[in-house]
C-alpha positions in Angstrom: -14.3 -34.5 -13.6 -13.4 -32.4 -10.5 -11.2 -30.1 -12.7 -13.9 -29.5 -14.8 -16.4 -28.7 -12.3 -13.8 -26.3 -10.6 -13.6 -24.6 -14.2 -17.2 -24.1 -14.5 -17.1 -22.8 -10.8 -14.4 -20.2 -11.8 -16.1 -18.9 -15.1 -19.6 -18.4 -13.5 -17.7 -16.6 -10.6 -15.9 -14.4 -13.1 -19.1 -13.6 -15.1 -20.7 -12.5 -11.7 -17.9 -10.3 -10.8 -17.8 -8.8 -14.1 -21.4 -8.0 -14.4 -21.4 -6.3 -10.6 -18.7 -4.4 -11.5 -20.2 -3.3 -14.7 -23.3 -2.4 -12.8 -21.2 -0.4 -10.3 -19.4 1.6 -13.1 -22.9 2.3 -14.5 -24.1 3.8 -11.2 -21.2 5.9 -10.9 -21.4 7.6 -14.1 -24.8 8.7 -12.5 -23.3 10.1 -9.2 -22.7 13.5 -9.0 -20.7 12.9 -5.7 -17.2 11.1 -6.3 -16.3 8.2 -3.7 -13.6 10.2 -2.3 -15.9 13.4 -1.5 -18.3 10.8 0.1 -15.5 9.2 2.1 -14.6 12.5 3.8 -18.5 13.2 4.2 -18.8 9.8 6.0 -15.4 10.1 7.9 -16.7 13.4 9.5 -19.7 11.2 11.2 -17.1 9.1 12.7 -14.1 10.7 14.0 -10.8 8.8 13.7 -12.5 6.1 11.9 -11.4 4.0 9.2 -13.5 3.0 6.0 -13.6 -0.7 6.0 -15.7 -1.1 3.1 -17.6 1.4 0.7 -20.0 1.0 -2.4 -22.3 2.8 -4.4 -25.9 1.3 -4.6 -29.7 2.2 -5.1 -31.6 2.3 -1.9 -35.0 2.8 -1.8 -35.2 4.5 -5.3 -32.1 6.6 -4.1 -28.6 6.7 -5.0 -26.2 6.1 -2.2 -22.6 5.7 -1.0 -22.5 3.3 1.7 -19.4 2.9 4.1 -18.9 0.9 7.1 -16.4 2.5 9.3 -14.4 1.1 11.8 -13.5 3.2 14.9 -10.5 2.5 17.3 -11.3 0.9 20.5 -14.4 -0.7 19.6 -15.6 -3.7 17.5 -18.5 -1.9 16.5 -19.1 -0.4 13.1 -20.5 2.8 11.9 -22.5 2.4 8.5 -22.7 5.7 7.0 -25.2 6.5 3.9 -24.3 9.4 1.8 -26.7 11.0 -1.1 -24.5 10.3 -4.2 -26.2 13.3 -5.9 -25.9 16.0 -3.0 -23.6 14.6 -0.6 -26.5 14.8 2.4 -25.7 12.4 5.2 -29.0 10.0 4.7 -28.2 8.1 7.9 -25.6 7.3 10.7 -26.2 3.9 12.2 -24.0 1.8 14.8 -23.8 -2.0 14.1 -22.1 -4.6 16.9 -19.9 -7.1 15.5 -22.7 -9.5 15.6 -25.1 -7.5 13.7 -22.6 -7.0 11.0 -21.8 -10.6 10.6 -25.6 -11.5 10.3 -25.8 -8.8 7.6 -23.0 -10.4 5.7 -24.6 -13.7 5.9 -28.0 -12.4 4.7 -26.6 -10.7 1.7 -24.5 -13.9 0.8 -28.0 -15.8 0.4 
């Protein structure tokens, strides 16, 4: 019985991941700025930083590349939003490790 339940969990998780990647691929066809170009733009906002995570998403009706950038010497994350149509920096925000964790927990719900 436990194996059957585990199989269902794996199947559902696989379907969810597949749908999410399909949605990501559809968004990428609409972006005029590639992920690599957007990464360069974002990294200019956080010198010496390293991209920890990046995704293409629709936010407030805009298609944006959103990056979480770690900077040496701090546990804070710099979040940079880049317009996926024209490369304009739409926002730069610093988040503490505690704020970042709270955001991840909210997204998981």
